[in-house]
C-alpha positions as CSV (number, residue, x, y, z in Angstrom):
1,M,-18.7,293.3,242.9
2,K,-16.6,292.5,239.8
3,G,-13.5,291.2,240.8
4,F,-14.4,290.3,244.6
5,E,-16.3,287.3,244.0
6,N,-16.6,284.6,246.7
7,R,-14.6,286.7,248.9
8,I,-15.6,286.9,253.0
9,I,-14.8,290.1,254.9
10,D,-13.7,289.4,258.7
11,S,-14.6,292.9,260.0
12,H,-12.6,292.3,263.0
13,V,-10.1,290.3,264.1
14,H,-6.7,291.2,265.8
15,L,-4.4,289.9,263.1
16,D,-1.2,290.4,264.4
17,L,-1.6,288.7,267.4
18,L,-3.4,286.0,265.8
19,Y,-0.2,285.7,263.2
20,K,2.1,285.8,266.1
21,E,0.8,282.7,267.8
22,D,-0.1,281.1,264.4
23,P,1.4,282.2,261.1
24,G,0.6,278.9,259.4
25,R,-3.2,280.2,259.6
26,I,-2.4,282.7,256.9
27,K,-2.4,280.4,254.2
28,V,-5.6,279.1,255.7
29,L,-7.1,282.9,255.6
30,Q,-6.0,283.1,251.8
31,G,-7.3,279.9,250.7
32,Y,-11.0,281.3,252.4
33,G,-10.6,284.2,249.9
34,C,-10.6,286.3,253.1
35,I,-10.1,290.0,253.4
36,L,-9.1,290.9,256.9
37,I,-9.8,294.2,259.5
38,S,-7.2,293.9,262.1
39,W,-8.3,296.1,264.9
40,A,-5.9,297.4,267.7
41,F,-5.4,295.4,270.8
42,G,-1.9,295.2,272.3
43,M,-0.6,292.7,275.1
44,R,1.2,294.2,278.3
45,I,0.6,297.5,277.8
46,E,1.4,299.3,281.0
47,R,2.2,302.6,280.3
48,S,1.8,305.4,277.3
49,R,4.9,304.7,275.5
50,D,4.0,300.9,275.0
51,L,0.7,302.3,273.1
52,K,2.8,303.8,270.7
53,D,5.2,300.6,270.3
54,Y,2.5,298.2,270.2
55,M,0.6,300.4,267.1
56,E,4.0,300.8,265.2
57,S,4.2,297.3,266.0
58,Q,0.8,296.1,264.4
59,A,1.3,298.3,261.5
60,N,4.2,296.6,260.7
61,V,2.9,293.1,260.7
62,I,-0.3,293.9,258.6
63,R,2.2,295.3,255.8
64,H,4.5,292.2,256.3
65,L,1.1,290.3,255.8
66,R,0.2,292.5,252.7
67,R,3.9,292.2,251.2
68,K,2.9,287.9,251.5
69,G,-0.3,288.5,249.5
70,L,-3.1,288.4,252.3
71,D,-5.8,290.9,251.7
72,C,-6.0,293.0,255.4
73,F,-6.1,296.6,256.9
74,L,-6.1,297.6,260.1
75,L,-7.5,300.4,262.7
76,C,-5.6,302.2,265.4
77,G,-6.9,303.3,268.6
78,I,-6.9,302.2,272.3
79,H,-8.9,299.5,273.6
80,P,-10.6,300.1,277.0
81,R,-8.4,297.4,278.3
82,N,-5.4,298.9,277.3
83,I,-5.3,302.1,278.6
84,P,-2.3,302.4,281.1
85,Q,-2.5,305.0,284.2
86,D,-0.3,307.6,282.7
87,L,-2.3,308.1,279.5
88,R,-3.6,311.5,279.8
89,A,-7.2,312.1,277.3
90,E,-5.4,315.1,275.7
91,D,-2.5,312.9,274.3
92,V,-4.5,310.5,272.0
93,E,-4.7,312.8,269.2
94,D,-1.2,313.0,268.6
95,L,-0.2,309.5,269.4
96,L,-3.2,308.1,266.9
97,L,-2.3,311.3,263.8
98,P,0.2,309.5,262.3
99,F,-1.2,306.2,262.4
100,L,-4.3,307.5,260.9
101,E,-2.2,308.9,257.7
102,D,-0.8,305.1,256.7
103,P,-3.1,304.5,253.8
104,I,-3.9,300.9,254.8
105,C,-5.5,302.3,258.1
106,L,-8.9,302.5,258.0
107,G,-9.9,304.3,261.2
108,I,-9.9,304.1,264.6
109,G,-10.8,301.1,266.6
110,E,-11.1,299.2,269.1
111,I,-12.2,302.0,271.1
112,G,-15.4,302.4,273.7
113,L,-15.9,300.9,277.2
114,E,-15.3,297.9,279.3
115,T,-16.6,299.0,282.7
116,G,-17.5,302.3,282.2
117,S,-14.9,304.1,284.5
118,D,-14.1,307.4,284.5
119,Q,-10.9,307.6,282.6
120,E,-12.3,305.1,280.1
121,K,-15.2,307.8,279.0
122,E,-12.5,310.4,278.9
123,V,-10.3,308.3,276.5
124,F,-13.2,307.2,274.6
125,E,-14.8,311.1,274.3
126,A,-10.6,311.9,272.9
127,H,-11.0,309.6,270.4
128,L,-14.8,310.5,269.2
129,E,-13.5,314.2,269.0
130,L,-11.4,313.1,265.8
131,C,-15.0,312.7,264.1
132,R,-14.1,315.7,261.6
133,T,-10.9,314.5,260.7
134,L,-12.1,310.8,260.2
135,I,-14.9,312.3,258.0
136,D,-11.9,314.3,256.1
137,M,-10.0,311.3,255.5
138,G,-12.9,308.8,254.7
139,K,-12.1,306.6,258.0
140,R,-14.3,304.9,260.3
141,F,-14.9,304.5,264.0
142,G,-14.9,301.0,265.5
143,V,-16.5,300.6,268.9
144,H,-16.2,298.1,271.6
145,T,-18.6,296.8,273.6
146,P,-17.9,294.6,276.7
147,R,-19.3,290.6,277.5
148,G,-20.0,291.6,281.3
149,N,-23.0,294.2,282.2
150,K,-23.6,294.2,278.3
151,V,-26.5,296.2,278.0
152,E,-25.8,298.8,280.8
153,I,-22.4,299.3,279.1
154,T,-23.8,299.5,275.8
155,N,-26.3,302.2,276.7
156,Q,-23.4,304.3,278.0
157,V,-21.6,303.8,274.8
158,L,-24.5,304.9,272.8
159,S,-25.3,308.0,275.2
160,I,-21.5,309.0,274.6
161,L,-21.6,308.3,270.6
162,D,-24.9,310.3,270.7
163,A,-23.4,313.3,271.8
164,H,-21.4,313.6,268.9
165,P,-23.5,314.5,265.6
166,G,-22.7,313.2,262.6
167,L,-21.0,309.9,264.1
168,A,-23.8,307.0,262.9
169,E,-22.9,306.6,259.3
170,I,-19.0,306.4,260.2
171,T,-19.2,304.3,263.0
172,V,-19.8,300.6,263.8
173,V,-20.7,299.3,267.4
174,D,-19.3,295.5,267.5
175,H,-19.9,292.8,269.5
176,C,-24.1,292.9,269.6
177,T,-26.1,290.7,271.0
178,P,-29.9,289.7,270.4
179,E,-30.3,291.9,273.4
180,T,-28.4,295.0,272.6
181,I,-28.8,295.2,268.4
182,G,-31.6,297.0,268.4
183,H,-31.0,299.8,270.6
184,V,-27.4,300.4,268.5
185,L,-29.5,299.9,264.9
186,E,-32.7,301.9,266.1
187,K,-29.9,304.6,266.8
188,G,-28.4,304.5,263.2
189,Y,-25.0,302.8,264.0
190,W,-23.9,300.1,262.1
191,A,-23.5,296.9,263.8
192,G,-21.6,294.0,264.3
193,V,-21.9,290.7,265.6
194,T,-18.9,288.4,266.7
195,L,-19.7,284.8,265.8
196,S,-17.8,282.4,268.2
197,P,-18.5,280.1,270.8
198,I,-18.2,282.8,273.9
199,K,-20.2,285.6,271.7
200,T,-22.8,285.1,269.5
201,S,-23.9,281.6,268.3
202,L,-25.1,281.2,264.4
203,N,-28.7,280.0,265.9
204,E,-28.4,283.4,268.0
205,L,-27.6,285.0,264.6
206,K,-30.6,283.7,263.3
207,R,-32.7,285.5,266.0
208,I,-31.3,288.7,265.0
209,V,-31.5,288.4,261.2
210,N,-35.8,287.2,262.0
211,D,-36.2,290.1,264.4
212,H,-34.3,292.8,262.1
213,P,-35.0,292.3,258.7
214,Q,-35.1,295.8,257.5
215,D,-31.7,296.4,258.9
216,I,-30.0,293.3,257.2
217,Y,-28.0,296.2,255.3
218,R,-26.2,297.5,258.4
219,I,-24.9,294.1,260.2
220,M,-21.7,292.4,259.4
221,C,-20.0,289.8,261.0
222,N,-16.3,288.7,262.3
223,T,-14.6,286.5,264.5
224,D,-12.9,288.7,266.9
225,S,-9.9,286.2,267.0
226,V,-7.2,287.1,269.1
227,I,-5.0,283.9,269.7
228,A,-7.4,281.0,269.0
229,F,-9.0,281.3,265.5
230,Y,-12.8,281.1,265.5
231,E,-14.4,279.2,262.6
232,D,-18.3,280.3,263.0
233,L,-17.9,283.3,260.1
234,Y,-17.0,280.7,257.9
235,A,-19.6,278.5,258.8
236,L,-21.7,280.8,258.3
237,N,-20.7,281.5,254.6
238,R,-21.2,277.9,254.0
239,S,-24.8,277.4,256.1
240,K,-27.8,276.8,254.4
241,E,-30.0,278.2,257.2
242,F,-29.9,281.7,255.8
243,S,-30.4,282.8,252.3
244,P,-27.7,283.5,249.7
245,E,-28.9,287.3,249.9
246,V,-28.4,287.6,253.9
247,K,-25.3,285.4,253.9
248,I,-23.6,287.6,251.4
249,R,-24.3,290.9,253.4
250,L,-23.4,289.8,256.5
251,T,-20.0,288.7,255.4
252,F,-18.9,290.6,253.1
253,E,-21.3,293.5,251.4
254,N,-22.0,295.4,254.0
255,A,-18.5,295.7,255.3
256,F,-17.0,296.5,252.1
257,Q,-19.3,299.3,251.9
258,F,-18.9,300.6,255.7
259,F,-15.2,300.5,255.3
260,D,-15.0,301.7,251.4
261,V,-12.5,298.7,250.7
262,P,-12.6,299.8,247.2
263,S,-10.9,303.3,247.6
264,H,-8.4,301.9,249.4
265,W,-7.7,298.5,247.7
266,N,-4.4,299.3,246.0
267,Q,-2.6,301.2,248.8
């Protein structure tokens, strides 16, 4: 892709939180030639008003970093661990629409299930009701799966997604592991793999690539860095254990295509 040679896309990071913890990291990321997609996740969310305040803060940080020369975008949304008791599912649309209209917002995320509670499912469904809006706007869904009870909760996530036809091409289901990625890919969704010491290792990624060679064009890797910064994505980019074609797919091309980066580049 002309003009994007030697670039990396971190398809899932919490850049606003990382920047507050480690502002010097920005020059390192620029040196890597990194394009970053910052998913929404707030700290100390106790009531619905906190969600609006957080998403405004997130957008302000991303705009600030863009002015500093960092190539970055964001997703807005309500992480399942950020759902306050006073949030009503019917309020989700009005909360998110102003942020979706921002040209640097590529869609909705990080949404999904953590424990599979009734409230989590209601809020997840409320996000998915915006499917037609996202399609019309050319935007995407980024979906969370938890570390705990991974297979069961991933299957619950997929069951909810399957009830909304038309989602597959605009949805990435993230934090996939060797045990769950097959379920995601066979349903037609894009799959995210988080490379870090606490999620998926490069050896496990090798297993994924070997087990799913026909689906390599629908898998994207990320760091999911929040406060600690994980170098594993960049280690993949330098690794000799994967072919150049596979590396560019996993670290750049697939996310570039999925998020339709060229359409949003000059915003």
